[in-house]
C-alpha positions as CSV (number, residue, x, y, z in Angstrom):
1,M,-17.5,9.4,0.0
2,K,-16.4,5.9,1.0
3,A,-14.6,5.7,4.3
4,I,-13.5,3.1,6.9
5,A,-14.3,4.0,10.5
6,Y,-15.6,3.0,13.9
7,Q,-17.8,4.3,16.7
8,Q,-16.5,2.3,19.6
9,A,-13.0,1.1,20.5
10,H,-12.7,-2.7,20.0
11,P,-10.1,-5.4,19.5
12,V,-9.3,-6.0,15.9
13,D,-11.3,-9.3,15.7
14,H,-14.5,-7.6,16.8
15,P,-16.9,-7.3,13.8
16,E,-17.3,-3.5,14.4
17,S,-13.7,-2.7,15.0
18,L,-13.6,-1.2,11.5
19,L,-16.6,-0.7,9.2
20,D,-17.2,0.4,5.6
21,I,-19.3,3.6,5.7
22,E,-20.3,6.7,3.7
23,L,-19.4,10.2,4.9
24,P,-19.9,13.7,3.4
25,E,-16.9,15.0,1.3
26,P,-15.0,17.6,3.4
27,E,-14.6,21.2,2.2
28,T,-11.3,23.2,2.3
29,S,-10.4,26.3,4.2
30,G,-7.2,28.1,5.1
31,H,-4.1,26.1,4.2
32,D,-6.1,23.0,3.5
33,L,-5.6,20.7,0.6
34,L,-8.5,18.3,-0.4
35,V,-6.6,15.2,-1.4
36,E,-8.2,12.3,-3.4
37,V,-6.5,9.4,-1.6
38,R,-5.0,6.8,-3.9
39,A,-3.0,4.7,-1.5
40,I,-2.4,4.3,2.3
41,S,-0.2,2.5,4.7
42,V,-0.8,1.3,8.2
43,N,1.1,2.2,11.3
44,P,1.1,1.1,15.0
45,V,-0.6,4.4,15.8
46,D,-3.7,3.2,13.9
47,S,-4.0,0.2,16.2
48,K,-3.3,2.1,19.4
49,I,-6.0,4.6,18.7
50,R,-8.5,2.0,17.4
51,M,-8.1,0.0,20.6
52,G,-8.1,2.9,23.0
53,V,-10.0,5.9,21.7
54,S,-13.7,6.1,21.0
55,P,-15.3,9.1,19.3
56,A,-18.1,11.1,20.7
57,E,-21.5,9.3,20.7
58,G,-22.9,9.1,17.2
59,E,-19.6,10.2,15.6
60,W,-17.2,8.2,13.4
61,K,-13.5,7.9,13.9
62,V,-11.5,7.7,10.6
63,L,-8.0,6.4,11.1
64,G,-5.0,6.5,8.8
65,W,-1.9,8.8,8.9
66,D,0.1,7.8,5.8
67,A,-1.2,8.5,2.3
68,S,-0.4,9.4,-1.3
69,G,-2.9,11.0,-3.7
70,V,-3.9,13.8,-6.0
71,V,-4.9,17.3,-4.9
72,K,-8.5,17.9,-5.9
73,A,-9.1,21.4,-4.4
74,V,-7.1,24.0,-2.3
75,G,-8.0,26.4,0.4
76,P,-7.7,30.2,0.0
77,D,-4.4,30.5,1.8
78,V,-2.6,27.7,-0.1
79,T,0.6,28.6,-2.0
80,L,2.6,25.4,-2.3
81,F,0.2,23.2,-4.4
82,K,-2.5,23.3,-7.0
83,P,-5.2,20.8,-8.1
84,G,-3.7,17.9,-10.0
85,D,-0.5,17.7,-8.0
86,K,0.6,14.3,-6.8
87,V,1.4,14.5,-3.0
88,W,2.4,12.4,-0.1
89,Y,1.9,13.1,3.6
90,A,1.3,11.6,7.1
91,G,-1.3,14.2,8.2
92,D,-2.4,15.4,11.6
93,I,-3.6,13.0,14.3
94,S,-6.1,15.6,15.6
95,R,-8.0,15.5,12.2
96,P,-9.8,12.7,10.3
97,G,-7.3,10.3,8.7
98,S,-6.6,8.9,5.3
99,N,-8.9,5.8,5.4
100,A,-11.3,7.7,3.2
101,E,-11.7,8.7,-0.4
102,F,-11.0,12.3,0.4
103,Q,-9.0,13.9,3.2
104,L,-8.2,17.5,4.3
105,V,-4.5,18.1,5.2
106,D,-2.5,21.3,5.8
107,E,-0.2,22.1,2.9
108,R,2.7,22.8,5.4
109,I,2.9,19.0,6.3
110,V,2.6,17.8,2.7
111,G,5.3,17.1,0.1
112,K,5.4,16.5,-3.6
113,M,5.4,12.8,-4.3
114,P,8.5,11.3,-5.8
115,D,8.3,11.0,-9.6
116,S,10.0,7.6,-9.8
117,I,7.6,5.5,-7.7
118,G,3.9,4.7,-7.7
119,F,1.2,5.7,-5.2
120,D,1.4,2.5,-3.3
121,E,5.2,2.7,-2.8
122,A,4.9,6.3,-1.9
123,A,2.3,5.8,0.8
124,A,4.7,3.6,2.7
125,L,7.1,6.3,3.5
126,P,5.8,9.7,4.9
127,L,5.1,8.9,8.6
128,T,8.1,6.7,9.0
129,A,10.4,9.1,7.0
130,I,9.3,12.1,9.1
131,T,9.7,10.2,12.3
132,A,13.2,8.8,11.4
133,W,14.4,12.1,10.0
134,E,13.3,14.1,13.0
135,M,14.8,11.6,15.4
136,L,18.2,11.4,13.7
137,F,18.6,15.0,12.7
138,D,16.4,17.2,14.9
139,R,16.6,15.2,18.2
140,L,19.9,13.4,18.1
141,Q,21.5,15.9,15.8
142,L,23.6,13.5,13.8
143,G,25.9,15.2,11.3
144,Q,24.5,15.2,7.7
145,D,26.2,15.1,4.4
146,D,25.4,18.3,2.5
147,N,26.6,16.7,-0.8
148,W,24.2,13.7,-0.9
149,S,22.9,14.9,-4.3
150,N,26.3,14.2,-5.7
151,Q,25.9,10.5,-4.6
152,Q,28.3,11.0,-1.7
153,K,27.2,8.4,0.8
154,K,29.6,9.2,3.6
155,A,29.1,12.3,5.7
156,G,31.4,14.6,7.4
157,G,29.8,16.4,10.3
158,N,29.9,15.2,13.9
159,S,29.1,11.5,13.3
160,A,32.3,10.2,11.8
161,G,33.6,7.2,13.7
162,E,30.5,7.0,15.9
163,S,27.9,4.2,16.1
164,L,24.1,4.0,16.1
165,L,22.0,1.1,17.5
166,I,18.4,0.9,16.2
167,I,16.3,-1.4,18.4
168,G,13.4,-3.0,16.4
169,A,15.0,-1.9,13.1
170,A,13.1,-4.1,10.7
171,G,9.7,-2.3,11.2
172,G,8.5,0.7,9.3
173,V,10.4,3.4,11.1
174,G,13.5,1.3,11.4
175,S,13.5,0.4,7.7
176,I,13.8,4.0,6.7
177,M,15.9,5.1,9.6
178,T,18.5,2.5,8.6
179,Q,18.7,3.9,5.1
180,L,18.8,7.5,6.2
181,A,21.6,6.9,8.7
182,R,23.6,4.8,6.2
183,Q,23.2,7.2,3.3
184,L,23.4,10.6,5.0
185,T,25.8,10.1,7.9
186,S,29.1,8.4,8.8
187,V,27.8,6.4,11.7
188,T,28.2,2.6,11.9
189,V,24.6,1.4,11.7
190,I,23.6,-1.5,13.9
191,G,20.1,-2.8,13.8
192,T,18.3,-5.4,15.9
193,A,16.2,-8.2,14.6
194,S,15.2,-11.7,15.9
195,R,14.2,-13.5,12.6
196,E,16.5,-14.4,9.7
197,E,14.3,-12.7,7.2
198,S,14.3,-9.5,9.2
199,R,18.1,-9.7,9.5
200,D,18.5,-10.1,5.8
201,W,16.1,-7.2,5.2
202,L,18.2,-4.9,7.3
203,L,21.4,-5.8,5.7
204,E,19.8,-5.2,2.3
205,L,18.8,-1.8,3.5
206,G,22.3,-0.9,4.5
207,A,22.9,-1.9,8.1
208,H,26.5,-2.6,8.8
209,H,25.6,-5.1,11.5
210,V,22.5,-6.9,12.9
211,I,22.2,-8.2,16.4
212,D,19.4,-10.2,18.0
213,H,17.3,-8.2,20.5
214,T,16.1,-11.4,22.2
215,Q,19.6,-11.9,23.5
216,P,21.9,-9.7,25.7
217,F,23.2,-6.7,23.7
218,A,26.6,-6.2,25.3
219,P,28.3,-9.5,24.2
220,Q,26.9,-9.2,20.7
221,L,28.2,-5.6,20.4
222,K,31.6,-6.6,21.7
223,A,31.7,-9.4,19.1
224,I,31.4,-6.8,16.3
225,G,34.0,-4.5,17.9
226,H,31.8,-2.1,19.9
227,E,32.2,-1.9,23.7
228,T,29.4,0.8,23.7
229,V,27.5,2.8,21.1
230,N,27.1,6.6,20.9
231,Y,23.4,6.7,19.9
232,I,20.6,4.3,20.7
233,V,17.1,4.6,19.2
234,S,14.4,2.3,20.7
235,L,11.4,1.9,18.4
236,N,9.4,-0.7,20.4
237,Q,9.4,-2.6,23.7
238,T,11.7,0.0,25.3
239,D,10.7,-1.1,28.8
240,Q,12.0,-4.7,28.0
241,H,15.3,-3.4,26.7
242,F,16.0,-0.5,29.0
243,E,18.6,-2.2,31.2
244,A,20.5,-3.3,28.1
245,I,20.3,0.2,26.7
246,I,21.8,1.7,29.8
247,E,24.6,-0.9,29.8
248,S,25.3,-0.5,26.1
249,I,25.2,3.3,25.6
250,A,28.5,5.3,25.7
251,P,29.1,7.9,28.3
252,Q,27.6,11.2,27.1
253,G,25.6,9.3,24.6
254,K,22.2,10.1,23.3
255,F,19.1,7.9,23.7
256,G,15.9,8.4,21.7
257,L,12.6,6.5,21.7
258,I,9.2,6.7,20.0
259,D,7.1,4.0,21.8
260,D,5.0,4.3,24.9
261,P,6.5,2.4,27.8
262,S,4.2,2.3,30.8
263,T,7.0,3.6,33.0
264,L,10.5,4.9,32.3
265,N,12.9,5.7,35.1
266,A,15.4,8.0,33.6
267,L,17.6,8.2,36.7
268,P,20.0,5.4,35.6
269,L,20.9,7.6,32.6
270,K,22.5,10.2,34.9
271,R,25.7,8.3,35.8
272,K,26.7,8.4,32.1
273,S,25.3,11.9,31.4
274,V,23.1,10.4,28.7
275,S,20.5,12.7,27.1
276,L,16.9,11.5,26.6
277,H,15.0,12.4,23.4
278,W,11.3,11.7,22.6
279,E,10.0,11.9,19.1
280,L,6.4,12.3,18.0
281,M,6.0,13.4,14.4
282,F,2.6,14.8,15.1
283,T,3.9,17.5,17.6
284,R,4.3,20.2,14.9
285,S,0.8,19.8,13.5
286,L,-0.8,19.3,16.9
287,Y,0.6,22.6,18.2
288,Q,0.8,24.5,14.9
289,T,4.5,25.3,15.7
290,E,6.2,28.1,13.8
291,D,8.5,25.5,12.1
292,M,5.6,23.3,10.9
293,I,6.7,23.8,7.3
294,K,9.8,21.8,8.1
295,Q,7.8,18.6,7.5
296,H,6.9,19.9,4.0
297,Q,10.6,20.6,3.4
298,L,11.9,17.2,4.7
299,L,9.3,15.3,2.7
300,S,10.5,17.2,-0.4
301,T,14.1,16.3,0.4
302,V,13.1,12.6,0.9
303,A,11.4,12.6,-2.5
304,E,14.6,13.9,-4.1
305,L,16.5,11.1,-2.3
306,V,14.1,8.5,-3.6
307,D,14.3,9.9,-7.1
308,A,18.1,9.9,-6.9
309,G,18.1,6.2,-6.0
310,L,19.5,6.8,-2.5
311,L,16.4,5.7,-0.7
312,R,14.0,2.9,-1.5
313,T,10.4,2.3,-0.5
314,T,9.9,0.0,2.5
315,V,6.8,-1.8,1.2
316,A,6.8,-5.4,2.5
317,N,3.1,-6.3,2.1
318,R,0.3,-5.3,-0.2
319,F,-3.1,-6.0,1.2
320,G,-5.3,-5.1,-1.7
321,R,-8.0,-2.4,-1.9
322,I,-8.8,0.0,0.9
323,N,-11.7,-1.5,2.8
324,A,-12.6,-2.6,6.3
325,E,-11.8,-6.3,5.8
326,N,-8.3,-5.6,4.4
327,L,-7.6,-3.0,7.1
328,R,-8.5,-5.4,9.8
329,R,-6.0,-7.9,8.4
330,A,-3.4,-5.2,8.3
331,H,-4.0,-4.1,11.9
332,A,-3.9,-7.8,13.0
333,L,-0.5,-8.3,11.4
334,L,0.9,-5.1,13.0
335,E,-0.4,-6.2,16.4
336,S,1.3,-9.6,16.0
337,N,4.8,-7.8,16.1
338,Q,5.8,-10.1,13.2
339,S,5.6,-7.5,10.4
340,R,8.6,-6.0,8.7
341,G,8.6,-2.9,6.5
342,K,5.2,-1.4,5.7
343,I,1.8,-2.7,4.8
344,V,0.1,-0.8,2.0
345,L,-3.4,-0.7,0.4
346,E,-4.4,1.0,-2.8
347,G,-7.7,2.2,-4.3
348,F,-11.3,2.2,-3.1
């Protein structure tokens, strides 16, 4: 099968950072689905691993943890899917990724693809949707609206009258988190962006307000009527924004992050009794947790929300077919920190 992989960690401009290769088609076992990959999207995790992780000598590292495709074969323990089903998933970071014609993935972290969108639009959503959902509802425990299927956009629960600040909201995770928070909760959604096109993108996705993360947060928040905010989620450059986060969060607020600051001194959070929440969507699959199937369930729910017209895909760039040249371009754009939404590639 065709695949894009590497044998040595390199910067993206190195000619061997990503290569077109041929690999054997994998075989199913247990809860595995063998998926014929139709489309993929690219995430910061791809670049981080490509730059910092080399496989064992002589082995190939296949990246990619966002895909849509068609089930070709199933393992003996599979009960949720059958060959021919259209699926979407983010996969398992400890297994070969989706930058290949065929991929093995555990059925418990796979969802049925939405009926209303194509493979490319679907591939943009799984990793970011899982990350955003788990952060908002599992980690921060925002109140959800149980009646979303009746087109009720405003939630009851414990989030009425509260506020959420999403730092770096125009990227992949932020683009879906903004929508989930606006559609399924009652919080006032405040995003950060530094460019006009990113600001417009967030307002289009449902943010109530957008502030500039290159400027001090507090005066901008006060200007829109918020002395502090109840929830803050930092999606990138947390170390640069940490002082502003401490200043802006409400007493007994909740702070979540997904990036990898070199250091994080949590002690300043104590004075306000602020709780700290990390989110890594690969935790359940890495540790085979008892609740691993929750990712199947939440992907199924997100598919329903998409088909109901309450969530939209976050595709911002289409980079053509799935090959090494196009993937290198996609990695370079992500690493520039100038991308918004998601980058997708379709077909081999």
